[in-house]
DRENDO-1510 file (C-alpha; in Angstrom, 1 decimal, always signed):
<recs>
REC; n; res; u; v; w
REC; 1; MET; -142.5; +65.7; -15.6 .
REC; 2; THR; -143.2; +68.4; -19.3 .
REC; 3; GLN; -140.4; +68.7; -21.3 .
REC; 4; PHE; -139.2; +72.7; -21.8 .
REC; 5; ALA; -136.9; +74.6; -24.1 .
REC; 6; PRO; -134.0; +75.6; -23.0 .
REC; 7; CYS; -133.4; +78.8; -20.8 .
REC; 8; PRO; -132.7; +81.7; -23.1 .
REC; 9; LYS; -130.1; +83.3; -20.4 .
REC; 10; CYS; -128.3; +80.1; -19.4 .
REC; 11; ASN; -129.5; +77.1; -21.2 .
REC; 12; SER; -130.3; +74.7; -18.5 .
REC; 13; SER; -133.4; +72.4; -19.3 .
REC; 14; THR; -134.8; +72.9; -16.0 .
REC; 15; ALA; -137.9; +74.9; -16.2 .
REC; 16; GLN; -140.9; +75.1; -14.1 .
REC; 17; GLN; -144.5; +76.2; -15.5 .
REC; 18; LEU; -145.8; +79.4; -13.7 .
REC; 19; LYS; -149.3; +78.6; -12.1 .
REC; 20; PHE; -149.8; +82.8; -11.2 .
REC; 21; THR; -148.8; +86.2; -12.6 .
REC; 22; TRP; -149.6; +89.4; -11.9 .
REC; 23; TRP; -150.5; +90.2; -15.5 .
REC; 24; GLY; -152.6; +87.0; -16.1 .
REC; 25; GLY; -153.6; +85.9; -13.4 .
REC; 26; ALA; -154.2; +81.8; -13.7 .
REC; 27; LEU; -154.8; +81.6; -17.3 .
REC; 28; GLY; -152.5; +84.1; -19.0 .
REC; 29; PRO; -149.5; +81.7; -18.1 .
REC; 30; LYS; -151.2; +78.5; -19.6 .
REC; 31; LEU; -152.1; +80.4; -22.6 .
REC; 32; LEU; -148.7; +81.6; -23.6 .
REC; 33; SER; -146.7; +78.8; -21.9 .
REC; 34; HIS; -144.7; +81.1; -19.3 .
REC; 35; VAL; -142.3; +79.1; -17.5 .
REC; 36; LYS; -139.4; +79.8; -14.8 .
REC; 37; CYS; -135.9; +79.1; -15.2 .
REC; 38; GLU; -135.3; +77.4; -11.7 .
REC; 39; THR; -131.7; +77.4; -12.4 .
REC; 40; CYS; -131.2; +81.6; -13.2 .
REC; 41; GLY; -134.8; +82.4; -12.7 .
REC; 42; ALA; -135.6; +83.7; -16.0 .
REC; 43; LYS; -139.3; +83.8; -17.2 .
REC; 44; TYR; -139.9; +82.9; -20.8 .
REC; 45; ASN; -142.3; +81.0; -23.5 .
REC; 46; GLY; -141.5; +76.9; -22.8 .
REC; 47; LYS; -142.3; +76.4; -26.3 .
REC; 48; THR; -140.1; +77.9; -28.1 .
REC; 49; GLY; -137.7; +79.6; -25.4 .
REC; 50; GLN; -137.9; +83.1; -26.7 .
REC; 51; ASP; -139.4; +86.1; -24.5 .
REC; 52; ASN; -142.9; +86.3; -23.7 .
REC; 53; THR; -143.0; +90.8; -23.3 .
REC; 54; THR; -144.5; +91.2; -26.6 .
REC; 55; LYS; -147.5; +88.2; -25.9 .
REC; 56; ILE; -147.8; +89.6; -22.3 .
REC; 57; VAL; -148.5; +93.3; -23.9 .
REC; 58; ILE; -151.1; +92.1; -26.2 .
REC; 59; TYR; -152.8; +89.8; -23.7 .
REC; 60; SER; -153.1; +92.4; -21.4 .
REC; 61; ALA; -154.2; +94.9; -24.2 .
REC; 62; VAL; -157.4; +92.9; -25.0 .
REC; 63; VAL; -158.3; +91.9; -21.6 .
REC; 64; GLY; -158.2; +95.6; -20.8 .
REC; 65; LEU; -160.2; +96.2; -24.0 .
REC; 66; ILE; -162.8; +93.4; -23.1 .
REC; 67; SER; -162.8; +94.6; -19.6 .
REC; 68; PHE; -163.3; +98.5; -21.0 .
REC; 69; VAL; -166.4; +97.7; -23.4 .
REC; 70; LEU; -168.0; +95.2; -20.6 .
REC; 71; PHE; -168.1; +97.9; -18.1 .
REC; 72; PHE; -169.6; +100.4; -20.7 .
REC; 73; ALA; -171.8; +98.1; -21.9 .
REC; 74; ILE; -173.1; +97.2; -18.5 .
REC; 75; ALA; -173.1; +101.1; -17.6 .
REC; 76; PHE; -175.2; +101.9; -20.5 .
REC; 77; ALA; -177.5; +99.3; -20.1 .
REC; 78; PHE; -178.1; +100.5; -15.9 .
REC; 79; ALA; -178.1; +104.0; -17.2 .
REC; 80; PHE; -181.4; +103.3; -19.9 .
REC; 81; ARG; -183.5; +101.2; -17.0 .
</recs>
């Protein structure tokens, strides 16, 4: 079993790696070591024990920007076919 940092809310050492989230699908939680405390339900970074909110916002912005650029690059390519 993988050992994670203690929960920042209840200090419990029992946490479970999240496999899927609405903001990151299956990849985001793995990249950010996003875990959920089995005692209180808090979600946090399993490596540092800190909140992941800032990293989640940055991750979402980068994925959104890449999607935006790809969409318009493909649309531009099809417009001049």
